[in-house]
Each structure stands twice: as structure tokens, then as C-alpha cells.
Biopython code that builds the backbone (N, CA, C, O; Angstrom):
import numpy as np
from Bio.PDB.StructureBuilder import StructureBuilder

atoms = [
    (1, "MET", "N", (-38.028, -7.806, 35.620)),
    (1, "MET", "CA", (-38.310, -7.851, 34.193)),
    (1, "MET", "C", (-37.923, -9.101, 33.477)),
    (1, "MET", "O", (-38.110, -9.213, 32.266)),
    (2, "ASN", "N", (-37.372, -10.068, 34.222)),
    (2, "ASN", "CA", (-36.980, -11.213, 33.654)),
    (2, "ASN", "C", (-37.528, -12.417, 34.484)),
    (2, "ASN", "O", (-37.130, -12.600, 35.635)),
    (3, "TYR", "N", (-38.387, -13.183, 33.928)),
    (3, "TYR", "CA", (-39.301, -14.068, 34.621)),
    (3, "TYR", "C", (-38.419, -15.243, 35.294)),
    (3, "TYR", "O", (-38.723, -15.748, 36.375)),
    (4, "ASP", "N", (-37.279, -15.625, 34.524)),
    (4, "ASP", "CA", (-36.387, -16.716, 35.092)),
    (4, "ASP", "C", (-35.702, -16.138, 36.284)),
    (4, "ASP", "O", (-35.507, -16.828, 37.284)),
    (5, "TRP", "N", (-35.336, -14.902, 36.208)),
    (5, "TRP", "CA", (-34.515, -14.418, 37.404)),
    (5, "TRP", "C", (-35.424, -14.247, 38.582)),
    (5, "TRP", "O", (-35.061, -14.528, 39.724)),
    (6, "ASP", "N", (-36.733, -13.734, 38.255)),
    (6, "ASP", "CA", (-37.724, -13.646, 39.402)),
    (6, "ASP", "C", (-37.892, -14.964, 40.154)),
    (6, "ASP", "O", (-37.889, -14.992, 41.385)),
    (7, "LEU", "N", (-38.040, -16.074, 39.386)),
    (7, "LEU", "CA", (-38.178, -17.383, 39.993)),
    (7, "LEU", "C", (-36.907, -17.883, 40.854)),
    (7, "LEU", "O", (-36.932, -18.453, 41.945)),
    (8, "THR", "N", (-35.820, -17.528, 40.095)),
    (8, "THR", "CA", (-34.494, -17.859, 40.782)),
    (8, "THR", "C", (-34.300, -17.136, 42.107)),
    (8, "THR", "O", (-33.840, -17.699, 43.101)),
    (9, "TYR", "N", (-34.673, -15.861, 42.069)),
    (9, "TYR", "CA", (-34.596, -15.060, 43.339)),
    (9, "TYR", "C", (-35.418, -15.738, 44.463)),
    (9, "TYR", "O", (-34.993, -15.837, 45.614)),
    (10, "ILE", "N", (-36.634, -16.202, 44.050)),
    (10, "ILE", "CA", (-37.466, -16.793, 45.098)),
    (10, "ILE", "C", (-36.797, -18.119, 45.690)),
    (10, "ILE", "O", (-36.778, -18.384, 46.892)),
    (11, "VAL", "N", (-36.304, -18.833, 44.780)),
    (11, "VAL", "CA", (-35.660, -20.187, 45.212)),
    (11, "VAL", "C", (-34.459, -19.821, 46.032)),
    (11, "VAL", "O", (-34.143, -20.585, 46.944)),
    (12, "ASP", "N", (-33.740, -18.714, 45.806)),
    (12, "ASP", "CA", (-32.526, -18.320, 46.531)),
    (12, "ASP", "C", (-32.799, -17.700, 47.945)),
    (12, "ASP", "O", (-31.903, -17.469, 48.757)),
    (13, "GLY", "N", (-34.113, -17.460, 48.151)),
    (13, "GLY", "CA", (-34.595, -16.925, 49.487)),
    (13, "GLY", "C", (-35.059, -15.382, 49.449)),
    (13, "GLY", "O", (-35.341, -14.783, 50.487)),
    (14, "MET", "N", (-35.109, -14.855, 48.328)),
    (14, "MET", "CA", (-35.561, -13.452, 48.287)),
    (14, "MET", "C", (-36.983, -13.438, 48.842)),
    (14, "MET", "O", (-37.793, -14.302, 48.505)),
    (15, "THR", "N", (-37.287, -12.451, 49.699)),
    (15, "THR", "CA", (-38.637, -12.432, 50.442)),
    (15, "THR", "C", (-39.662, -11.714, 49.638)),
    (15, "THR", "O", (-40.845, -11.894, 49.928)),
    (16, "THR", "N", (-39.356, -10.958, 48.707)),
    (16, "THR", "CA", (-40.457, -10.229, 47.912)),
    (16, "THR", "C", (-40.029, -10.193, 46.508)),
    (16, "THR", "O", (-38.846, -10.229, 46.171)),
    (17, "VAL", "N", (-41.088, -10.114, 45.646)),
    (17, "VAL", "CA", (-40.848, -9.742, 44.153)),
    (17, "VAL", "C", (-41.622, -8.445, 43.905)),
    (17, "VAL", "O", (-42.827, -8.393, 44.150)),
    (18, "GLU", "N", (-40.949, -7.403, 43.426)),
    (18, "GLU", "CA", (-41.597, -6.211, 43.150)),
    (18, "GLU", "C", (-41.731, -6.101, 41.638)),
    (18, "GLU", "O", (-40.986, -6.744, 40.899)),
    (19, "HIS", "N", (-42.706, -5.264, 41.159)),
    (19, "HIS", "CA", (-43.028, -5.049, 39.840)),
    (19, "HIS", "C", (-43.774, -6.275, 39.236)),
    (19, "HIS", "O", (-43.840, -7.340, 39.849)),
    (20, "ALA", "N", (-44.310, -6.091, 38.059)),
    (20, "ALA", "CA", (-45.139, -7.108, 37.370)),
    (20, "ALA", "C", (-44.323, -8.296, 36.851)),
    (20, "ALA", "O", (-43.240, -8.098, 36.299)),
    (21, "LEU", "N", (-44.822, -9.527, 37.017)),
    (21, "LEU", "CA", (-44.224, -10.699, 36.367)),
    (21, "LEU", "C", (-44.629, -10.579, 34.872)),
    (21, "LEU", "O", (-45.797, -10.407, 34.522)),
    (22, "PRO", "N", (-43.591, -10.683, 34.021)),
    (22, "PRO", "CA", (-43.862, -10.595, 32.612)),
    (22, "PRO", "C", (-44.457, -11.729, 31.770)),
    (22, "PRO", "O", (-44.055, -12.080, 30.661)),
    (23, "VAL", "N", (-45.487, -12.252, 32.474)),
    (23, "VAL", "CA", (-46.135, -13.400, 31.784)),
    (23, "VAL", "C", (-47.666, -13.188, 31.868)),
    (23, "VAL", "O", (-48.154, -12.609, 32.839)),
    (24, "PRO", "N", (-48.422, -13.656, 30.852)),
    (24, "PRO", "CA", (-49.861, -13.406, 31.021)),
    (24, "PRO", "C", (-50.607, -14.347, 31.869)),
    (24, "PRO", "O", (-51.761, -14.057, 32.184)),
    (25, "LYS", "N", (-50.076, -15.434, 32.268)),
    (25, "LYS", "CA", (-50.803, -16.360, 33.189)),
    (25, "LYS", "C", (-49.880, -17.035, 34.184)),
    (25, "LYS", "O", (-48.792, -17.449, 33.783)),
    (26, "LEU", "N", (-50.235, -17.175, 35.453)),
    (26, "LEU", "CA", (-49.458, -17.946, 36.387)),
    (26, "LEU", "C", (-50.038, -19.225, 36.600)),
    (26, "LEU", "O", (-51.236, -19.336, 36.862)),
    (27, "TYR", "N", (-49.247, -20.233, 36.503)),
    (27, "TYR", "CA", (-49.770, -21.624, 36.598)),
    (27, "TYR", "C", (-49.464, -22.055, 38.066)),
    (27, "TYR", "O", (-48.793, -21.372, 38.840)),
    (28, "GLY", "N", (-50.037, -23.281, 38.372)),
    (28, "GLY", "CA", (-49.992, -23.823, 39.782)),
    (28, "GLY", "C", (-48.588, -23.992, 40.330)),
    (28, "GLY", "O", (-48.442, -23.756, 41.529)),
    (29, "ASP", "N", (-47.597, -24.345, 39.658)),
    (29, "ASP", "CA", (-46.274, -24.544, 40.094)),
    (29, "ASP", "C", (-45.737, -23.140, 40.568)),
    (29, "ASP", "O", (-45.146, -23.064, 41.645)),
    (30, "VAL", "N", (-45.923, -22.086, 39.820)),
    (30, "VAL", "CA", (-45.396, -20.776, 40.249)),
    (30, "VAL", "C", (-46.214, -20.360, 41.443)),
    (30, "VAL", "O", (-45.638, -19.859, 42.409)),
    (31, "MET", "N", (-47.545, -20.538, 41.442)),
    (31, "MET", "CA", (-48.335, -20.088, 42.594)),
    (31, "MET", "C", (-47.842, -20.879, 43.875)),
    (31, "MET", "O", (-47.681, -20.280, 44.938)),
    (32, "ASN", "N", (-47.614, -22.195, 43.755)),
    (32, "ASN", "CA", (-47.138, -22.959, 44.910)),
    (32, "ASN", "C", (-45.747, -22.459, 45.393)),
    (32, "ASN", "O", (-45.445, -22.465, 46.586)),
    (33, "LEU", "N", (-44.908, -22.022, 44.400)),
    (33, "LEU", "CA", (-43.582, -21.607, 44.751)),
    (33, "LEU", "C", (-43.730, -20.266, 45.698)),
    (33, "LEU", "O", (-43.068, -20.152, 46.730)),
    (34, "PHE", "N", (-44.601, -19.328, 45.281)),
    (34, "PHE", "CA", (-44.764, -18.243, 46.028)),
    (34, "PHE", "C", (-45.328, -18.487, 47.439)),
    (34, "PHE", "O", (-44.911, -17.908, 48.442)),
    (35, "VAL", "N", (-46.324, -19.407, 47.421)),
    (35, "VAL", "CA", (-47.116, -19.752, 48.695)),
    (35, "VAL", "C", (-46.161, -20.503, 49.709)),
    (35, "VAL", "O", (-46.044, -20.156, 50.885)),
    (36, "LEU", "N", (-45.534, -21.496, 49.172)),
    (36, "LEU", "CA", (-44.721, -22.246, 50.089)),
    (36, "LEU", "C", (-43.455, -21.529, 50.550)),
    (36, "LEU", "O", (-43.029, -21.696, 51.693)),
    (37, "SER", "N", (-42.845, -20.722, 49.659)),
    (37, "SER", "CA", (-41.685, -19.977, 50.139)),
    (37, "SER", "C", (-42.107, -18.719, 50.955)),
    (37, "SER", "O", (-41.233, -18.084, 51.544)),
    (38, "GLY", "N", (-43.289, -18.370, 51.007)),
    (38, "GLY", "CA", (-43.694, -17.202, 51.780)),
    (38, "GLY", "C", (-43.347, -15.913, 51.131)),
    (38, "GLY", "O", (-43.310, -14.871, 51.784)),
    (39, "THR", "N", (-43.078, -15.962, 49.797)),
    (39, "THR", "CA", (-42.531, -14.811, 49.132)),
    (39, "THR", "C", (-43.738, -13.747, 48.951)),
    (39, "THR", "O", (-44.833, -14.156, 48.565)),
    (40, "GLY", "N", (-43.560, -12.609, 49.185)),
    (40, "GLY", "CA", (-44.510, -11.605, 48.964)),
    (40, "GLY", "C", (-44.472, -10.998, 47.415)),
    (40, "GLY", "O", (-43.436, -10.852, 46.766)),
    (41, "TYR", "N", (-45.602, -10.724, 47.028)),
    (41, "TYR", "CA", (-45.611, -10.096, 45.604)),
    (41, "TYR", "C", (-46.190, -8.733, 45.682)),
    (41, "TYR", "O", (-47.334, -8.562, 46.102)),
    (42, "THR", "N", (-45.405, -7.728, 45.274)),
    (42, "THR", "CA", (-45.904, -6.310, 45.278)),
    (42, "THR", "C", (-45.843, -5.827, 43.977)),
    (42, "THR", "O", (-44.829, -5.211, 43.647)),
    (43, "PRO", "N", (-46.806, -6.005, 43.121)),
    (43, "PRO", "CA", (-46.855, -5.505, 41.777)),
    (43, "PRO", "C", (-46.966, -3.891, 41.922)),
    (43, "PRO", "O", (-47.837, -3.342, 42.597)),
    (44, "THR", "N", (-46.004, -3.245, 41.226)),
    (44, "THR", "CA", (-46.172, -1.837, 41.164)),
    (44, "THR", "C", (-46.744, -1.554, 39.802)),
    (44, "THR", "O", (-46.017, -1.617, 38.810)),
    (45, "HIS", "N", (-48.026, -1.242, 39.716)),
    (45, "HIS", "CA", (-48.805, -1.135, 38.469)),
    (45, "HIS", "C", (-48.245, -0.120, 37.554)),
    (45, "HIS", "O", (-48.547, -0.210, 36.364)),
    (46, "ILE", "N", (-47.488, 0.814, 37.940)),
    (46, "ILE", "CA", (-46.957, 1.765, 37.077)),
    (46, "ILE", "C", (-45.857, 1.233, 36.208)),
    (46, "ILE", "O", (-45.632, 1.733, 35.105)),
    (47, "VAL", "N", (-45.101, 0.127, 36.735)),
    (47, "VAL", "CA", (-44.047, -0.604, 35.963)),
    (47, "VAL", "C", (-44.523, -1.922, 35.712)),
    (47, "VAL", "O", (-44.705, -2.734, 36.618)),
    (48, "ASN", "N", (-44.761, -2.193, 34.325)),
    (48, "ASN", "CA", (-45.256, -3.431, 33.937)),
    (48, "ASN", "C", (-44.440, -4.053, 32.841)),
    (48, "ASN", "O", (-44.662, -3.684, 31.688)),
    (49, "TYR", "N", (-43.507, -4.969, 33.080)),
    (49, "TYR", "CA", (-42.665, -5.521, 32.021)),
    (49, "TYR", "C", (-43.341, -6.409, 31.103)),
    (49, "TYR", "O", (-42.756, -6.817, 30.100)),
    (50, "GLY", "N", (-44.613, -6.762, 31.392)),
    (50, "GLY", "CA", (-45.304, -7.677, 30.470)),
    (50, "GLY", "C", (-46.179, -6.997, 29.461)),
    (50, "GLY", "O", (-46.800, -7.668, 28.636)),
    (51, "GLY", "N", (-46.256, -5.594, 29.499)),
    (51, "GLY", "CA", (-47.218, -4.880, 28.571)),
    (51, "GLY", "C", (-47.170, -3.421, 28.855)),
    (51, "GLY", "O", (-46.155, -2.876, 29.290)),
    (52, "ALA", "N", (-48.351, -2.758, 28.587)),
    (52, "ALA", "CA", (-48.437, -1.413, 28.822)),
    (52, "ALA", "C", (-48.253, -1.098, 30.425)),
    (52, "ALA", "O", (-48.696, -1.828, 31.312)),
    (53, "TRP", "N", (-47.599, -0.012, 30.615)),
    (53, "TRP", "CA", (-47.427, 0.466, 32.063)),
    (53, "TRP", "C", (-48.744, 1.104, 32.465)),
    (53, "TRP", "O", (-49.571, 1.535, 31.662)),
    (54, "GLY", "N", (-48.861, 1.122, 33.833)),
    (54, "GLY", "CA", (-50.148, 1.734, 34.396)),
    (54, "GLY", "C", (-50.459, 3.064, 33.928)),
    (54, "GLY", "O", (-51.614, 3.378, 33.639)),
    (55, "GLN", "N", (-49.450, 3.887, 33.836)),
    (55, "GLN", "CA", (-49.707, 5.288, 33.466)),
    (55, "GLN", "C", (-50.140, 5.252, 31.949)),
    (55, "GLN", "O", (-51.042, 6.010, 31.595)),
    (56, "GLU", "N", (-49.598, 4.488, 31.123)),
    (56, "GLU", "CA", (-50.075, 4.433, 29.712)),
    (56, "GLU", "C", (-51.482, 4.017, 29.616)),
    (56, "GLU", "O", (-52.288, 4.567, 28.866)),
    (57, "TYR", "N", (-51.763, 3.009, 30.413)),
    (57, "TYR", "CA", (-53.117, 2.431, 30.356)),
    (57, "TYR", "C", (-54.145, 3.575, 30.893)),
    (57, "TYR", "O", (-55.239, 3.753, 30.357)),
    (58, "LEU", "N", (-53.735, 4.247, 31.882)),
    (58, "LEU", "CA", (-54.646, 5.398, 32.498)),
    (58, "LEU", "C", (-54.855, 6.433, 31.586)),
    (58, "LEU", "O", (-56.006, 6.845, 31.439)),
    (59, "TRP", "N", (-53.811, 6.989, 30.860)),
    (59, "TRP", "CA", (-53.853, 8.025, 29.942)),
    (59, "TRP", "C", (-54.693, 7.662, 28.793)),
    (59, "TRP", "O", (-55.405, 8.525, 28.280)),
    (60, "SER", "N", (-54.669, 6.378, 28.317)),
    (60, "SER", "CA", (-55.409, 6.005, 27.151)),
    (60, "SER", "C", (-56.958, 5.575, 27.460)),
    (60, "SER", "O", (-57.774, 5.366, 26.562)),
    (61, "HIS", "N", (-57.235, 5.477, 28.792)),
    (61, "HIS", "CA", (-58.541, 5.091, 29.082)),
    (61, "HIS", "C", (-59.465, 6.171, 29.781)),
    (61, "HIS", "O", (-60.672, 5.987, 29.942)),
    (62, "HIS", "N", (-58.824, 7.262, 30.166)),
    (62, "HIS", "CA", (-59.467, 8.240, 30.987)),
    (62, "HIS", "C", (-59.256, 9.615, 30.292)),
    (62, "HIS", "O", (-58.297, 9.790, 29.541)),
    (63, "ASP", "N", (-60.095, 10.511, 30.533)),
    (63, "ASP", "CA", (-60.028, 11.838, 30.009)),
    (63, "ASP", "C", (-59.295, 12.641, 31.025)),
    (63, "ASP", "O", (-59.937, 13.462, 31.680)),
    (64, "ILE", "N", (-58.036, 12.495, 31.226)),
    (64, "ILE", "CA", (-57.196, 12.993, 32.311)),
    (64, "ILE", "C", (-57.188, 14.606, 32.247)),
    (64, "ILE", "O", (-57.333, 15.223, 33.302)),
    (65, "PRO", "N", (-57.021, 15.298, 31.037)),
    (65, "PRO", "CA", (-56.995, 16.756, 31.086)),
    (65, "PRO", "C", (-58.279, 17.377, 31.619)),
    (65, "PRO", "O", (-58.226, 18.520, 32.072)),
    (66, "ASN", "N", (-59.344, 16.755, 31.599)),
    (66, "ASN", "CA", (-60.629, 17.297, 32.065)),
    (66, "ASN", "C", (-61.059, 16.569, 33.400)),
    (66, "ASN", "O", (-62.237, 16.644, 33.747)),
    (67, "ASP", "N", (-60.246, 15.944, 34.074)),
    (67, "ASP", "CA", (-60.677, 15.265, 35.354)),
    (67, "ASP", "C", (-60.802, 16.517, 36.341)),
    (67, "ASP", "O", (-59.856, 17.297, 36.448)),
    (68, "PRO", "N", (-61.887, 16.680, 36.999)),
    (68, "PRO", "CA", (-62.059, 17.742, 37.880)),
    (68, "PRO", "C", (-61.120, 17.760, 39.139)),
    (68, "PRO", "O", (-60.688, 18.829, 39.569)),
    (69, "LYS", "N", (-60.819, 16.574, 39.711)),
    (69, "LYS", "CA", (-60.019, 16.463, 40.894)),
    (69, "LYS", "C", (-58.531, 16.884, 40.449)),
    (69, "LYS", "O", (-57.900, 17.657, 41.171)),
    (70, "LEU", "N", (-57.998, 16.405, 39.325)),
    (70, "LEU", "CA", (-56.706, 16.663, 38.847)),
    (70, "LEU", "C", (-56.612, 18.119, 38.534)),
    (70, "LEU", "O", (-55.649, 18.775, 38.932)),
    (71, "ARG", "N", (-57.610, 18.663, 37.812)),
    (71, "ARG", "CA", (-57.557, 20.140, 37.499)),
    (71, "ARG", "C", (-57.587, 21.003, 38.791)),
    (71, "ARG", "O", (-57.218, 22.177, 38.769)),
    (72, "ARG", "N", (-58.013, 20.423, 39.861)),
    (72, "ARG", "CA", (-57.993, 21.257, 41.155)),
    (72, "ARG", "C", (-56.549, 21.474, 41.547)),
    (72, "ARG", "O", (-56.234, 22.485, 42.174)),
    (73, "PHE", "N", (-55.633, 20.531, 41.188)),
    (73, "PHE", "CA", (-54.238, 20.575, 41.752)),
    (73, "PHE", "C", (-53.200, 20.882, 40.734)),
    (73, "PHE", "O", (-52.105, 21.347, 41.049)),
    (74, "ILE", "N", (-53.561, 20.611, 39.470)),
    (74, "ILE", "CA", (-52.584, 20.768, 38.317)),
    (74, "ILE", "C", (-53.108, 21.595, 37.196)),
    (74, "ILE", "O", (-54.188, 21.264, 36.707)),
    (75, "PRO", "N", (-52.495, 22.599, 36.745)),
    (75, "PRO", "CA", (-52.999, 23.428, 35.701)),
    (75, "PRO", "C", (-53.433, 22.602, 34.453)),
    (75, "PRO", "O", (-52.806, 21.593, 34.128)),
    (76, "HIS", "N", (-54.459, 23.025, 33.796)),
    (76, "HIS", "CA", (-55.072, 22.365, 32.709)),
    (76, "HIS", "C", (-54.034, 22.219, 31.501)),
    (76, "HIS", "O", (-54.060, 21.238, 30.758)),
    (77, "GLU", "N", (-53.192, 23.182, 31.370)),
    (77, "GLU", "CA", (-52.157, 23.298, 30.350)),
    (77, "GLU", "C", (-51.222, 22.093, 30.567)),
    (77, "GLU", "O", (-50.833, 21.438, 29.600)),
    (78, "VAL", "N", (-50.862, 21.800, 31.816)),
    (78, "VAL", "CA", (-49.936, 20.760, 32.043)),
    (78, "VAL", "C", (-50.580, 19.369, 31.761)),
    (78, "VAL", "O", (-49.992, 18.477, 31.149)),
    (79, "LEU", "N", (-51.830, 19.266, 32.257)),
    (79, "LEU", "CA", (-52.490, 17.992, 32.005)),
    (79, "LEU", "C", (-52.744, 17.808, 30.522)),
    (79, "LEU", "O", (-52.653, 16.673, 30.053)),
    (80, "TYR", "N", (-53.060, 18.851, 29.736)),
    (80, "TYR", "CA", (-53.256, 18.688, 28.359)),
    (80, "TYR", "C", (-51.924, 18.305, 27.683)),
    (80, "TYR", "O", (-51.911, 17.450, 26.798)),
    (81, "TYR", "N", (-50.854, 18.902, 28.073)),
    (81, "TYR", "CA", (-49.531, 18.600, 27.434)),
    (81, "TYR", "C", (-49.183, 17.131, 27.657)),
    (81, "TYR", "O", (-48.774, 16.413, 26.745)),
    (82, "GLU", "N", (-49.355, 16.736, 28.860)),
    (82, "GLU", "CA", (-48.987, 15.389, 29.281)),
    (82, "GLU", "C", (-49.806, 14.402, 28.443)),
    (82, "GLU", "O", (-49.299, 13.367, 28.012)),
    (83, "SER", "N", (-51.134, 14.755, 28.210)),
    (83, "SER", "CA", (-51.975, 13.792, 27.405)),
    (83, "SER", "C", (-51.491, 13.778, 25.999)),
    (83, "SER", "O", (-51.551, 12.722, 25.369)),
    (84, "THR", "N", (-51.054, 14.770, 25.494)),
    (84, "THR", "CA", (-50.595, 14.677, 24.025)),
    (84, "THR", "C", (-49.281, 14.226, 23.870)),
    (84, "THR", "O", (-48.878, 14.006, 22.728)),
    (85, "GLU", "N", (-48.486, 14.037, 24.912)),
    (85, "GLU", "CA", (-47.103, 13.485, 24.804)),
    (85, "GLU", "C", (-47.148, 12.063, 25.297)),
    (85, "GLU", "O", (-46.145, 11.363, 25.155)),
    (86, "SER", "N", (-48.193, 11.598, 25.846)),
    (86, "SER", "CA", (-48.225, 10.255, 26.474)),
    (86, "SER", "C", (-48.434, 9.115, 25.409)),
    (86, "SER", "O", (-49.084, 9.337, 24.387)),
    (87, "THR", "N", (-47.877, 7.909, 25.669)),
    (87, "THR", "CA", (-48.085, 6.820, 24.875)),
    (87, "THR", "C", (-49.392, 6.208, 24.998)),
    (87, "THR", "O", (-49.653, 5.680, 26.079)),
    (88, "HIS", "N", (-50.260, 6.190, 24.071)),
    (88, "HIS", "CA", (-51.529, 5.590, 24.160)),
    (88, "HIS", "C", (-51.562, 4.144, 23.753)),
    (88, "HIS", "O", (-50.879, 3.724, 22.819)),
    (89, "ARG", "N", (-52.373, 3.381, 24.473)),
    (89, "ARG", "CA", (-52.523, 2.006, 24.264)),
    (89, "ARG", "C", (-53.895, 1.616, 23.861)),
    (89, "ARG", "O", (-54.850, 2.263, 24.291)),
    (90, "PRO", "N", (-54.069, 0.577, 23.046)),
    (90, "PRO", "CA", (-55.381, 0.150, 22.725)),
    (90, "PRO", "C", (-56.142, -0.671, 23.897)),
    (90, "PRO", "O", (-55.495, -1.212, 24.794)),
    (91, "PRO", "N", (-57.368, -0.724, 23.844)),
    (91, "PRO", "CA", (-58.083, -1.481, 25.049)),
    (91, "PRO", "C", (-57.548, -2.863, 25.254)),
    (91, "PRO", "O", (-57.563, -3.368, 26.376)),
    (92, "SER", "N", (-57.071, -3.496, 24.201)),
    (92, "SER", "CA", (-56.565, -4.836, 24.264)),
    (92, "SER", "C", (-55.149, -4.991, 24.807)),
    (92, "SER", "O", (-54.524, -6.046, 24.693)),
    (93, "CYS", "N", (-54.646, -3.857, 25.427)),
    (93, "CYS", "CA", (-53.244, -4.016, 25.913)),
    (93, "CYS", "C", (-53.186, -4.938, 27.027)),
    (93, "CYS", "O", (-54.230, -5.231, 27.610)),
    (94, "THR", "N", (-52.084, -5.422, 27.382)),
    (94, "THR", "CA", (-51.812, -6.440, 28.377)),
    (94, "THR", "C", (-51.827, -6.072, 29.849)),
    (94, "THR", "O", (-51.594, -6.889, 30.739)),
    (95, "PHE", "N", (-52.099, -4.861, 30.041)),
    (95, "PHE", "CA", (-51.984, -4.314, 31.496)),
    (95, "PHE", "C", (-52.852, -5.147, 32.410)),
    (95, "PHE", "O", (-52.381, -5.561, 33.469)),
    (96, "PRO", "N", (-54.211, -5.438, 32.022)),
    (96, "PRO", "CA", (-55.088, -6.152, 33.037)),
    (96, "PRO", "C", (-54.546, -7.425, 33.588)),
    (96, "PRO", "O", (-54.973, -7.766, 34.691)),
    (97, "PHE", "N", (-53.646, -8.202, 32.974)),
    (97, "PHE", "CA", (-53.222, -9.318, 33.533)),
    (97, "PHE", "C", (-52.354, -9.172, 34.832)),
    (97, "PHE", "O", (-52.252, -10.084, 35.653)),
    (98, "VAL", "N", (-51.721, -7.924, 34.957)),
    (98, "VAL", "CA", (-51.014, -7.623, 36.126)),
    (98, "VAL", "C", (-51.980, -7.624, 37.248)),
    (98, "VAL", "O", (-51.647, -8.218, 38.274)),
    (99, "ALA", "N", (-53.071, -7.068, 37.193)),
    (99, "ALA", "CA", (-54.081, -7.011, 38.292)),
    (99, "ALA", "C", (-54.629, -8.413, 38.475)),
    (99, "ALA", "O", (-54.971, -8.766, 39.604)),
    (100, "ALA", "N", (-54.739, -9.263, 37.410)),
    (100, "ALA", "CA", (-55.083, -10.614, 37.693)),
    (100, "ALA", "C", (-54.170, -11.455, 38.588)),
    (100, "ALA", "O", (-54.524, -12.207, 39.496)),
    (101, "HIS", "N", (-52.848, -11.172, 38.138)),
    (101, "HIS", "CA", (-51.755, -11.853, 39.138)),
    (101, "HIS", "C", (-52.004, -11.467, 40.515)),
    (101, "HIS", "O", (-52.064, -12.317, 41.403)),
    (102, "SER", "N", (-52.148, -10.241, 40.734)),
    (102, "SER", "CA", (-52.238, -9.652, 42.108)),
    (102, "SER", "C", (-53.421, -10.300, 42.813)),
    (102, "SER", "O", (-53.286, -10.701, 43.968)),
    (103, "ALA", "N", (-54.509, -10.412, 42.199)),
    (103, "ALA", "CA", (-55.798, -10.981, 42.793)),
    (103, "ALA", "C", (-55.499, -12.467, 43.098)),
    (103, "ALA", "O", (-55.846, -12.916, 44.191)),
    (104, "LEU", "N", (-54.858, -13.276, 42.171)),
    (104, "LEU", "CA", (-54.557, -14.706, 42.261)),
    (104, "LEU", "C", (-53.670, -14.884, 43.642)),
    (104, "LEU", "O", (-54.002, -15.614, 44.577)),
    (105, "LEU", "N", (-52.589, -14.149, 43.593)),
    (105, "LEU", "CA", (-51.528, -14.362, 44.822)),
    (105, "LEU", "C", (-52.175, -13.922, 45.997)),
    (105, "LEU", "O", (-51.904, -14.537, 47.028)),
    (106, "ILE", "N", (-53.006, -12.948, 46.054)),
    (106, "ILE", "CA", (-53.542, -12.438, 47.371)),
    (106, "ILE", "C", (-54.525, -13.395, 47.864)),
    (106, "ILE", "O", (-54.667, -13.520, 49.081)),
    (107, "SER", "N", (-55.255, -14.121, 47.004)),
    (107, "SER", "CA", (-56.278, -15.004, 47.369)),
    (107, "SER", "C", (-55.748, -16.317, 47.883)),
    (107, "SER", "O", (-56.503, -17.095, 48.466)),
    (108, "ARG", "N", (-54.408, -16.604, 47.677)),
    (108, "ARG", "CA", (-53.877, -17.953, 48.082)),
    (108, "ARG", "C", (-53.653, -17.936, 49.595)),
    (108, "ARG", "O", (-53.218, -18.937, 50.166)),
]
sb = StructureBuilder()
sb.init_structure("model")
sb.init_model(0)
sb.init_chain("A")
sb.init_seg("    ")
for serial, (resi, resn, name, xyz) in enumerate(atoms, 1):
    if name == "N":
        sb.init_residue(resn, " ", resi, " ")
    sb.init_atom(name, np.array(xyz, "f"), 0.0, 1.0, " ", f" {name:<3s}", serial, name[0])
structure = sb.get_structure()
């Protein structure tokens, strides 16, 4: 959750970074640090220190209580309760940049 610490961990020899990097854009120097150090990046989209968490994004963009697959396994009352208690985010939330980081680092 601390960008400076994440970069320091890589320089110190940590082999992987887990969770989202809390910045909207990765520049060439950071990309090269990942590539040349061989550090793996495993963004866990449910934990996003740079914006909305994956769960919040999902709840605000999908009709979860009425999803047929979920209703097959979870009672509707539970899904409905969770949807009313969840934090909702506007479409402009910053969650999508986490996916962009993943795509950039995987393509290198």
C-alpha cells in the first residue's frame, strides 16, 4: 500500500509484489525495475490501495442479487443484504488502472 516501500522491496531483492500498486500510471523506469529484477507482480484485484477495491467495483457495476449463478448457491436474502450494505463506487472509480498495470507488466 506504500509505493516507495514496494520499490524498495524490489531493490532489496523481494521476488514478488502482491496487491495493487497505488499509482494510476507506471512509467518506464518502474517497468524496467520489474523486468530487470525478475520481480513478479500479482495484483489481487480485491485489494486495491489506489482506489476502489474489486468487490466494491463489482457490486456497483453488476446486479449481484439477481445473478442466476450466484442465486443457485447463495440465498437471495443474503445477496440482497450484501448489496445494500456494500460501498458503491461511481463508474469513474480508479479500479480499472489496476487491470492496466497487470496487462502492462505481463506484456513485458
